[in-house]
TIBABA-368928 format. One record per residue: residue in three letters; x, y, z of N, C-alpha, C in turn. Coordinates in steps of 0.001 Angstrom, whole numbers, padded with zeros to 6 digits, always signed. Layout:
BEGIN
AlaXYZXYZXYZ...
END
This chain:
BEGIN
Unk+019925-034456-026029+018848-033809-024647+019550-032490-024824Unk+021349-032555-024338+022226-031533-024040+021995-030193-025316Unk+022149-030684-026718+021275-029689-027570+020280-028972-027084Unk+018926-029758-027105+018586-029386-026688+018038-028365-025830Unk+018590-028673-024333+018637-027866-023653+019038-026995-023440Unk+020266-026944-024531+021196-025512-024957+020403-024833-025867Unk+019654-025425-026772+018873-024555-027235+017744-023456-027013Unk+017141-024449-025431+016182-023617-024612+017088-022837-024033Unk+017827-022558-023371+018394-021737-023098+019198-020438-023596Unk+019359-020646-024656+019952-019848-025473+018587-018997-025861Unk+017160-019762-025991+016160-018951-026253+016019-018083-025095Unk+015779-018195-024071+015685-018042-022715+016427-016548-022887Unk+018163-016994-023429+018764-015744-022647+018536-014745-024223Unk+017905-014915-024934+017778-014393-026063+016513-013357-025518Unk+015393-014162-024774+014424-013308-024185+014817-012540-023648Unk+015003-012499-022088+015996-011914-021307+016691-010623-021883Unk+017265-010867-022830+018032-009758-023140+017109-008391-023761Unk+015867-008390-023792+015100-007456-024174+014477-006780-022750Unk+014673-007623-021710+014454-007418-019955+015713-006429-019821Unk+017023-006598-019781+018044-006012-019333+018616-005545-019943Unk+018888-004039-019598+019457-003112-020041+019915-002083-019278Unk+020770-000988-019659+021632-000006-019003+022457-000556-017842Unk+023089-001440-017370+023649-001825-016850+022859-002675-015519Unk+021844-003300-016304+021345-004345-015460+019603-004075-015004Unk+019386-002717-015463+018048-001656-014843+017305-001934-016121Unk+015814-002090-015707+015087-002038-016577+014923-000743-017154Unk+014825-000463-018796+014177+001149-019132+013020+001933-018443Unk+013355+003075-018394+012773+003832-017703+010767+003353-018381Unk+010737+003072-019333+009475+002519-019928+009493+001373-019403Unk+010198+000550-019476+009839-000632-019246+009515-000945-016996Unk+010662-000123-016532+010088-000240-015093+008886+000794-014846Unk+008499+001686-015351+007095+001963-015461+005859+001255-015330Unk+006368+000638-017002+005452-001145-017000+005270-001971-015626Unk+006467-002049-015224+006770-002820-014351+005945-002795-013031Unk+005763-001446-012968+005118-000587-011444+003656-000592-011710Unk+003215-000292-012681+001629-000179-013121+001542-001469-012785Unk+001845-002743-013348+001142-004025-013173+001274-004745-011977Unk+002644-003913-011175+002529-004549-009450+001564-003702-009012Unk+001211-002325-009338+000234-001959-008753-001473-002688-008796Unk-001369-002882-010729-002902-004202-010526-002932-004794-009665Unk-001851-005540-009311-001791-007002-008744-002302-006532-007107Unk-001973-005589-006756-002030-004850-005476-003226-004763-004901Unk-004139-004545-003482-004702-003978-003000-004741-002731-002253Unk-003735-002567-001395-003171-000965-000850-003191-000404-001651Unk-001804-000546-002565-001437+000474-003591-002336+000869-004644Unk-003405+000499-005054-004562+000822-006009-005034+001913-005285Unk-005180+001364-004096-006201+002921-003565-005445+004184-003075Unk-004011+004360-002645-002537+005030-002030-002216+005733-003056Unk-001319+006854-003314-000647+007280-003565+000785+006857-004195Unk+000757+006409-005469+002111+005633-005381+002972+006631-006578Unk+004107+007124-005873+004876+008223-006690+006441+007710-007202Unk+006307+007425-008277+007847+006875-008873+008993+008206-008491Unk+009697+008061-008028+010872+008413-007701+011878+008842-008659Unk+012691+009879-008907+014339+009693-009889+015041+009340-008883Unk+015343+009334-007251+016200+008981-006756+015799+007908-005774Unk+016862+008172-004453+016101+006634-003324+015579+007840-002354Unk+015129+008740-002100+014837+009637-001475+013933+010648-002065Unk+013095+011307-001431+012427+012547-002221+011595+013180-001181Unk+011208+014918-001197+010866+015676-000440+008733+015318-000188Unk+008470+015526+000244+007154+015273+000094+006443+016915+000935Unk+006206+018091+000011+005912+019131+000460+004410+019374+000585Unk+004253+019904+002139+002517+020343+002661+002954+021388+002763Unk+001646+022297+002420+001102+023990+002599-000090+023720+002922Unk-000331+024644+003899-001392+025131+004691-001436+026258+005095Unk-002984+026510+005802-003002+027669+006588-003334+027623+007728Unk-002576+028113+008965-002890+027588+010131-003781+028636+011002Unk-005153+028171+010748-006029+029055+011513-006481+029974+010339Unk-007611+031210+010664-008625+031710+010011-008022+032684+009185Unk-008483+032889+008168-007856+033964+006913-008553+035538+007093Unk-009438+035305+007729-010688+036587+007382-010600+037335+008785Unk-010640+038465+008596-010289+039529+009920-011504+040917+009910Unk-011766+041208+010671-012671+042598+010325-011704+043575+009315Unk-012325+044011+008609-011855+044796+007617-012261+046286+007750Unk-011243+047311+007347-011648+048792+007320-011400+048987+005944Unk-012682+050001+005500-012218+050105+004146-010933+051232+003804Unk-010167+050709+003216-009117+051810+001913-008242+051274+003242Unk-007758+050628+003716-006932+050068+004804-006335+049145+004432Unk-005432+048416+004769-004369+047057+004380-005020+046400+005954Unk-004869+044842+005885-005541+044091+007348-003795+044368+007751Unk-004003+044707+009229-002755+045008+009682-001978+043650+010248Unk-000330+044047+010105+000865+042584+009491+000059+041663+010782Unk-000221+042046+012011-000453+040631+012992-001588+039834+012612Unk-002305+040577+011708-003875+039973+011128-003604+039060+009973Unk-002279+039079+008975-002293+038578+007939-002001+037196+007977Unk-002860+036457+007425-002706+034839+007475-000918+034531+006965Unk-000479+033531+007203+000663+033180+006645+000603+031581+006572Unk+001203+031641+004947+000989+029913+004722+002089+029168+005577Unk+001985+028219+006298+002520+027083+006786+003196+025906+005770Unk+004229+025948+005778+005198+024796+004475+005918+024268+005771Unk+005742+022726+005157+006373+021704+005757+007090+020834+004864Unk+008010+019857+005059+007989+018517+004157+008566+017609+004708Unk+008021+016548+004241+008155+014560+004914+008952+014041+003764Unk+010037+013789+004352+011283+013003+003545+010250+011817+003478Unk+010533+010995+002113+009985+009779+001634+011513+009029+001414Unk+011861+007713+002108+013101+007230+001643+012655+005626+001139Unk+013548+005510+000631+013180+004011-000466+014171+002922+000532Unk+013740+001842+000610+014755+000629+001200+014469-000318-000070Unk+015638-000954-000033+016349-001900-000824+015587-003444-000381Unk+014704-003944-002150+014469-005259-001252+014455-005861-002738Unk+014146-007496-002902+014310-008078-003626+013276-009372-003785Unk+013388-010038-004878+012057-010977-005359+012735-012067-005860Unk+012573-013648-005661+013365-014152-006502+011906-014807-007143Unk+012465-015151-008265+011413-016634-009052+012699-017300-009720Unk+011918-018507-009534+012554-019947-010386+011850-020526-011600Unk+012377-021009-012620+011639-021687-013269+012208-023029-014107Unk+012045-023861-013807+012478-025310-014340+012776-024952-015720Unk+013552-026331-016348+013503-026141-017744+012022-026454-018482Unk+011327-027513-017696+010023-027750-018497+009070-026709-018730Unk+009158-025809-017872+008218-024487-017721+009248-023352-018673Unk+010014-023137-019009+010906-022619-019753+010298-022657-021396Unk+010525-024620-021250+010471-024702-022958+008749-024432-023506Unk+008085-024841-022372+006597-024176-022791+006296-022898-023387Unk+007020-021984-022187+006476-020860-022503+007412-020283-023623Unk+008918-020480-023506+009495-019854-025128+008932-020406-025978Unk+008642-021410-026347+008503-021861-027730+006968-021496-027961Unk+006466-020876-027187+004978-020261-027412+004879-018688-027488Unk+006680-018428-027158+006846-016772-027357+006542-015912-026164Unk+005862-016530-025089+005212-016002-024391+006115-015859-023199Unk+007692-015998-023041+007938-015926-021630+008311-014556-020882Unk+008655-014085-021866+008986-012780-021240+007850-012265-020334Unk+006633-012244-021215+005039-011870-020306+004991-012575-019147Unk+005089-014213-019246+005019-015028-018529+005919-014041-017065Unk+007252-014151-016941+008035-014091-016214+007659-012569-015213Unk+007332-011708-016179+007077-010155-016151+005646-010030-015064Unk+004934-010873-015839+003761-010935-014569+003993-011905-013647Unk+004676-012949-013454+005064-013722-012192+005884-012778-011003Unk+006810-011761-011569+007383-010856-010509+006574-009909-010448Unk+005510-009079-011385+004945-008413-010717+003921-008443-009441Unk+003492-010107-009690+002339-010490-008764+003499-010365-007150Unk+004601-011224-006953+004993-011174-006382+005948-009730-005550Unk+005904-008754-006032+005896-007784-005450+005384-006586-005137Unk+004017-007145-005775+002851-006929-005753+002199-007025-003784Unk+002196-007981-004225+001993-008865-002692+002819-008272-001189Unk+004259-008477-001665+005531-008114-000774+005201-006861-000097Unk+004777-005575-001389+004809-004296-001366+003708-003966-000420Unk+002555-004778-000379+001114-004371+000248+001467-005001+001883Unk+002200-006178+001950+002504-006219+003520+003558-005344+004156Unk+004361-004976+003309+004935-004227+004007+004566-002458+004424Unk+004195-002060+003704+003369-000491+003575+002142-000854+004967Unk+001727-001931+004688+000575-002174+005928+001069-002486+007113Unk+002233-003717+007165+002776-004019+008625+004006-003603+009123Unk+004532-002356+007851+006297-002411+008380+006306-001923+009429Unk+007148-002232+010584+007479-001776+011777+009013-002053+012150Unk+009939-001288+012197+011219-000889+012040+011542-001992+013924Unk+010448-002086+014764+011010-002881+015856+010409-004728+015808Unk+010228-004935+014209+009590-006089+014400+010576-007117+014304Unk+010206-008385+014736+011335-009487+014302+011947-010235+013333Unk+011002-009707+012407+010669-009949+010926+011540-009383+010291Unk+012558-009291+009467+013579-008643+009314+013284-008041+007904Unk+011852-008548+007353+011332-007432+005709+010651-006496+006509Unk+009925-006760+007713+009022-006017+008153+009860-004809+008458Unk+011014-004941+009600+011864-004226+009795+012507-002590+009065Unk+012408-003107+007565+012614-002071+006780+011929-000536+006957Unk+011022-000845+007469+010276+000803+007902+009184+000801+008533Unk+008664+001810+008980+007484+002037+009727+006327+002023+008564Unk+005435+001200+008571+004388+001505+007638+003018+002177+007940Unk+001822+001548+007165+000476+002519+007661+000226+002480+009089Unk-000036+001207+009447-000050+001558+010997+000715+001842+012129Unk+001783+001254+011964+002889+001819+013238+002935+003587+013096Unk+002996+003766+011290+003278+005336+011637+001256+006457+012182Unk+000611+005542+012142-000487+006209+012832-000611+006308+014227Unk-000383+007781+014629-000383+007685+016487-000335+008308+017210Unk-000991+009292+016263-001373+010716+016938-002699+010755+017259Unk-003745+009496+016997-005383+009809+017379-005397+008663+017337Unk-005459+007844+018444-005679+006682+018763-007167+006457+019229Unk-007626+005502+019113-009191+005080+019686-009077+003462+020269Unk-009121+003301+021255-008971+001853+022170-010121+000947+021722Unk-010557-000133+021345-011507-000969+020983-011653-001528+022525Unk-010435-002000+022859-010787-002501+024458-010871-003759+024006Unk-010650-004603+023340-010822-006177+023102-012056-006503+022508Unk-013176-005670+021623-014489-006074+021138-014959-005679+019769Unk-015123-006482+019291-015335-006659+017988-015941-005542+017246Unk-015479-005073+015899-016265-003809+015698-017704-003593+015307Unk-017954-002442+015652-019331-001725+015480-019220-000629+015313Unk-020373+000205+014943-020690+001405+014504-020585+002262+015522Unk-020387+001989+017035-019718+002997+018014-018129+003687+017756Unk-018035+002389+017523-016299+002489+017063-016108+003304+016437Unk-016574+003057+015324-016706+004063+013790-017004+005297+013811Unk-017878+005685+015170-018356+007002+015678-017216+007502+015959Unk-016729+006590+017129-015761+007241+018137-014074+007884+016704Unk-014142+006996+015873-013087+007157+015131-013431+008974+014170Unk-014798+008830+013709-014894+010213+013185-014496+011364+013986Unk-015270+010969+015595-014738+012134+016208-013467+012499+016608Unk-012557+011365+016806-011267+011266+016715-010394+012406+015849Unk-011554+012461+014265-010305+013064+013270-010430+014442+013508Unk-009349+015461+013256-009477+016857+013924-010276+017467+012643Unk-011167+018658+013137-012250+018615+012645-011661+019436+010679Unk-010770+019851+010532-009615+020560+009396-009650+019910+008543Unk-009727+018351+008269-009669+017638+007455-010800+016884+007059Unk-012051+017261+007415-013335+016718+006868-013669+017237+005924Unk-013146+018418+005616-014150+019193+004363-014072+017705+003242Unk-012888+016809+003279-013297+016045+001698-013655+014915+002557Unk-014524+014538+003696-014916+013304+004655-015209+012578+003276Unk-016484+013015+002420-017018+011923+001308-015641+011071+000877Unk-014553+011965+000911-013173+010709+000024-012683+009959+001418Unk-013122+009856+002455-012078+009515+003515-012862+007940+003340Unk-011854+006694+003999-012514+005589+003783-011944+005125+005405Unk-012410+004129+005579-012220+002636+006579-011236+001635+005977Unk-010061+001742+006454-009164+000165+006214-009201-000763+006896Unk-009678-001657+007211-009418-002558+008093-009102-004280+007270Unk-008915-005042+008331-008505-007124+008003-009872-007638+007327Unk-009620-008335+006075-010627-008712+005901-011617-009490+007262Unk-011099-010093+008166-012021-010570+009237-012863-009846+009946Unk-012439-008433+010118-013223-007207+010387-014355-006718+009936Unk-014161-006942+008732-014858-006824+007864-016129-007711+007856Unk-015657-008714+007619-016859-009420+007953-017336-009932+009269Unk-016919-009278+010322-017667-008824+011456-018539-007914+011095Unk-018079-006889+010469-019074-005702+010292-020345-006237+009264Unk-019909-006947+008300-021007-007065+007608-021898-008170+007970Unk-021698-008845+009191-022737-009779+009951-023230-009270+011158Unk-022481-007722+011231-023015-006849+012729-024450-006154+011801Unk-024198-005762+010871-025151-005433+009568-026920-005977+009400Unk-025997-007179+009077-027340-008140+008518-027518-008982+009759Unk-027259-008413+011155-028243-008951+012293-029745-008272+012302Unk-029610-006731+011887-030643-006514+011617-031795-006781+010795Unk-033069-007242+011452-034144-007731+010684-034915-006645+009702Unk-034256-006076+008584-034699-005546+007272-034271-005934+006423Unk-034714-005327+005179-034154-005754+003986-032774-005314+003825Unk-032170-004200+004243-030846-003690+004260-030114-004856+004864Unk-030287-004945+005880-029820-006484+006441-029599-007909+005708Unk-030354-007916+005018-030762-009367+004644-029657-009228+003334Unk-029558-007694+002679-028363-007492+001608-027080-007584+002022Unk-026542-007258+003165-025287-007884+003932-025310-009038+004055Unk-026387-009664+004042-026260-011540+004458-025925-012122+003274Unk-026806-011579+002230-026505-012496+000998-025895-012193+000016Unk-025377-010466-000408-024720-010290-001370-023535-009855-000588Unk-022578-009606-001970-021723-009033-001273-021254-007460-001272Unk-022380-006636-000691-022804-005195-001129-021640-004435+000014Unk-021234-003480-000650-019775-002814-000314-020507-002065+001329Unk-019802-002036+002167-020194-001632+003597-019650-000316+003754Unk-020882+000602+004173-020235+001684+004842-020836+002418+006315Unk-020181+003360+006813-020487+003865+007981-020193+005522+007824Unk-021526+006266+007671-021163+007799+008128-020871+008172+006153Unk-021094+007215+005292-020713+007575+003925-019360+006978+003802Unk-018640+006646+004817-017234+006206+004320-017214+004898+004350Unk-016547+004152+002797-016460+002985+003047-015948+002000+003682Unk-015925+001243+004128-014934+000064+005194-014619-000887+004007Unk-013204-000536+003887-012302-001627+002970-011731-002528+003722Unk-011508-004240+003179-011087-004947+003722-009704-004837+002783Unk-008485-005077+003620-007118-005645+002738-006668-006945+003314Unk-006083-007158+002733-005410-008256+002587-004515-008866+003681Unk-003484-007778+003710-002336-007726+004146-002578-007360+005768Unk-003807-006630+005704-004384-006305+007693-004079-007770+008197Unk-003454-007096+009713-003140-008639+010676-003863-008741+011068Unk-004505-010051+012005-005643-010383+012403-005287-010814+014041Unk-003214-010829+014025-003128-011155+015485-002465-009832+015936Unk-003026-009024+016515-002123-008031+017076-002940-007605+018343Unk-002238-006747+019005-003385-005854+020130-003523-007336+021059Unk-004291-006608+022057-004731-007633+023614-004585-009350+022776Unk-003914-009613+023466-003969-011255+023563-003921-011818+022011Unk-003187-010841+021347-002853-011502+019924-003890-011458+018830Unk-005262-011391+019279-006293-011563+018366-006790-010573+018340Unk-006561-009365+017809-007153-008366+017513-006357-007469+016166Unk-007155-006423+015381-006784-005824+014223-006868-004419+014583Unk-006503-003644+013677-006800-001970+013687-007455-001977+012426Unk-008508+000010+012727-009268+000308+011510-008169+001570+011274Unk-007931+001653+010476-007476+003317+010158-008544+004142+008904Unk-008546+005015+009676-009672+006268+008722-008849+007300+008692Unk-008571+008067+007003-008223+008731+006471-008267+008577+005344Unk-008271+010140+004293-007816+010241+002883-006711+009272+002175Unk-007615+008391+001042-006700+007260+000428-005172+008023+000231Unk-005712+009380-000258-003963+010022-000476-003149+010972-000335Unk-003571+010245+001373-002960+010816+002593-001553+009863+002509Unk-001556+008882+002113-000593+007806+002241+000142+007583+000813Unk+001480+007754+001193+002392+007637+000031+003187+006847-000239Unk+003420+005178-001371+004142+004436-001418+005475+005118-002641Unk+006643+005620-002342+007507+005576-003206+008025+004874-003572Unk+008501+004495-004958+009376+003469-005956+010648+004092-006299Unk+011393+004156-006304+012324+004388-007286+012152+003610-008691Unk+012109+004717-009723+012247+003978-011058+013379+003194-011494Unk+014482+002608-010994+015106+001966-011204+015074+000419-010675Unk+014224-000117-011671+013725-001421-011343+015121-002578-011821Unk+015951-003207-011180+016669-004274-011542+016249-005509-011668Unk+016790-006410-013023+016319-007666-013134+017691-008471-013825Unk+017819-009295-012757+019194-010455-013212+018653-011663-013159Unk+019682-012520-013797+019290-013586-014251+020717-014323-013924Unk+020017-015833-013699+021340-016876-013631+020914-018035-013985Unk+021999-019423-013746+021149-020789-014175+021819-021605-012752Unk+020711-022200-012318+021344-023326-011669+020958-024371-012339Unk+022348-025060-012498+022675-026650-013177+022044-027901-012647Unk+022560-027708-011196+022262-029266-010215+020865-029085-010159Unk+020182-028360-010275+018519-028085-010065+017807-028216-011464Unk+018252-027584-012482+017658-027422-013734+016613-026184-013385Unk+016901-025274-012874+016141-024266-012524+016643-022820-013466Unk+016283-021805-013589+016437-020518-014547+016352-019734-013208Unk+016844-019014-012824+016518-017720-011904+016270-016555-012031Unk+015166-015873-011518+015676-014364-011795+015296-013571-010911Unk+015422-012575-010275+015776-011286-009561+015863-010156-009485Unk+014584-009865-009324+013882-008384-009228+014395-007571-007934Unk+014997-006509-008155+015320-005423-006852+015091-004143-007436Unk+014189-003526-006513+013267-002198-006202+013648-002031-005153Unk+013937-000479-004937+013759+000368-004021+012482+001001-003746Unk+011776+001019-002719+010646+001698-002339+010831+002193-000824Unk+009308+002763-000559+009205+002979+000910+008137+003686+001092Unk+007255+004220+002244+006085+004979+002495+006287+005536+003660Unk+005455+006682+003542+004893+007898+004193+004001+008280+004088Unk+003255+009147+005218+001997+009868+005391+002595+011534+004683Unk+001564+011845+004223+001867+013250+003762+001762+014438+004600Unk+000310+013984+005947+000041+014362+006739-000526+013220+008129Unk+000500+013066+009070+000081+011741+009754-001370+012151+011056Unk-001067+014057+010764-002329+014174+011880-003568+014014+011192Unk-003614+013510+010170-004881+013492+009049-005442+011688+009382Unk-005049+011243+010231-005486+009991+010638-005516+009326+011583Unk-006483+008376+011729-007053+007858+012834-006838+006549+013129Unk-006513+005648+013933-006285+004465+014064-007436+003897+015219Unk-008074+002934+015448-008667+002368+016206-008061+001100+016238Unk-007662+000581+017453-006796-000769+017540-007460-001271+018921Unk-006871-002618+018841-007488-003953+019840-009126-003992+019470Unk-008930-004034+017880-010633-004198+017685-010312-006045+017835Unk-011314-006890+018368-011608-008100+018477-011660-009007+017525Unk-011030-009698+016488-011402-010280+015391-011657-012076+015388Unk-011591-012157+016705-011245-014232+017047-011476-014328+018814
END
């Protein structure tokens, strides 16, 4: 039996050696593949901008025009200096934070997967799924004031959306709240309104679907009987599993965010580190993945948050 187990672990080490290079870091191509797989498993990361980073920090450039460009013109004369439009340039700093994920596999799982030649794929898939779940949660719920040490690493989507707030005052989601959100959005960001979306919790989306189904129409029946996408004023209302249902008034509320999806940026440092170890007491083989990631809005002024939306 000892010889058989040793053989299993030798095969495992051979498989894992394919994953480990450059001092324990995945090679660039492997890291990119891992990131892509994690995004596929995610809900929110598939919709926003994911920025592979060459360092642990990056600058997000913003360029815009502050106000009107056109002025009354005079033939043969240049626009007066005081009337010339000037581009406004700013930068947001995207900082990454260290995170780790751990997976343990017992000898039986190892034996089954190694013998079938699928160990590498199985482990990478498992890690990508775990990392995706964790990154989704941190991206949405990150709050440096949280008692949860994982969420306290950074401020995420809900916490950073603070410039334009609509208080739902502990009432369930309805079209009036979504209308207020649209009115709270600064008009200069509505040029691409067809691409804007509402993000909220799954419970809130179910409530809105039920709200629409209450109408005694064919359209109402469609929302009651089918999983038809919900919209308001052309904007999709997208349920996100990691959105909370226990915040705000009486800890039974959620939030709704309105913005262009690409306004949200999740940065991942391409140096994904995979390390392995063996626990002989438990008969488990351990893999630890280490990644640095962070969140930032390109333009925080271009997002509206409806808070205190009752869901219970």
